[in-house]
C-alpha positions as CSV (number, residue, x, y, z in Angstrom):
1,M,51.8,-68.2,10.8
2,K,50.3,-64.8,11.6
3,L,47.3,-65.6,9.4
4,I,46.5,-68.7,11.4
5,E,46.8,-66.8,14.7
6,A,44.5,-64.1,13.4
7,L,41.9,-66.6,12.2
8,V,41.9,-68.5,15.6
9,L,41.5,-65.2,17.4
10,L,38.6,-64.2,15.1
11,V,36.8,-67.5,15.7
12,V,37.2,-67.2,19.5
13,L,35.9,-63.6,19.5
14,L,32.9,-64.4,17.3
15,G,32.0,-67.3,19.7
16,L,32.1,-65.0,22.7
17,A,30.1,-62.3,20.9
18,R,27.5,-64.9,19.9
19,G,27.0,-65.9,23.6
20,L,26.6,-62.3,24.7
21,F,23.0,-61.8,23.4
22,R,19.8,-64.1,23.7
23,V,16.2,-63.4,22.8
24,G,13.6,-64.3,25.4
25,P,10.4,-65.7,23.8
26,Q,7.4,-63.5,23.6
27,G,5.0,-63.8,26.5
28,S,7.6,-65.4,28.8
29,L,9.6,-64.6,31.9
30,G,13.0,-65.9,32.4
31,L,15.9,-65.8,34.9
32,V,19.5,-64.9,34.2
33,L,21.6,-67.2,36.3
34,R,25.3,-66.6,36.9
35,M,27.0,-69.9,37.6
36,G,23.7,-71.3,38.9
37,R,22.8,-68.4,41.2
38,F,20.0,-65.9,40.5
39,R,21.3,-62.6,39.0
40,R,18.2,-60.9,37.5
41,E,14.9,-61.3,35.8
42,A,14.8,-61.5,32.0
43,H,11.7,-60.1,30.2
44,P,10.8,-61.0,26.6
45,G,13.1,-59.6,23.9
46,L,16.8,-59.0,23.8
47,V,18.7,-60.2,26.9
48,V,22.4,-59.3,27.4
49,K,24.4,-61.8,29.4
50,A,28.0,-62.6,30.1
51,P,29.2,-65.4,27.8
52,L,30.2,-68.7,29.5
53,L,29.1,-67.4,32.9
54,D,25.4,-66.6,32.6
55,S,22.6,-68.8,31.4
56,L,19.0,-67.9,30.6
57,Q,16.2,-70.1,32.0
58,L,12.5,-69.9,31.1
59,V,10.3,-70.0,34.3
60,H,7.0,-68.6,33.3
61,Q,5.0,-68.4,30.1
62,V,1.6,-66.7,29.6
63,C,-0.7,-68.3,27.0
64,H,-3.4,-66.3,25.3
65,G,-6.1,-68.8,24.3
66,Q,-9.7,-68.7,23.1
67,F,-11.1,-68.6,26.7
68,G,-8.8,-65.9,28.1
69,T,-5.3,-65.9,29.6
70,R,-3.8,-68.7,31.6
71,T,-0.4,-69.3,33.0
72,R,2.0,-72.2,32.6
73,H,4.9,-72.8,34.9
74,H,7.9,-74.6,33.5
75,G,10.0,-74.9,36.6
76,R,13.7,-74.6,35.7
77,Q,13.5,-75.4,31.9
78,R,16.7,-74.3,30.1
79,L,16.2,-72.3,26.9
80,P,17.9,-73.9,23.9
81,S,21.3,-72.2,23.0
82,H,21.8,-70.9,19.6
């Protein structure tokens, strides 16, 4: 019985740890929202967030094309969860 309890606890802790970190795409700007309200900006790279409470949304992406730099706005597009 103790083994089953330990395995369940391990699965829950791994799930929470997995939701703690996200990677923002290169050349993008995102928002960290806590329960739907703005909390802070998220720059490209590793983003730390509270599991189950925070979400990361992509709002701005810079494209480097052949003819210079242009900006694409995505509105409130949610990043895929991993």
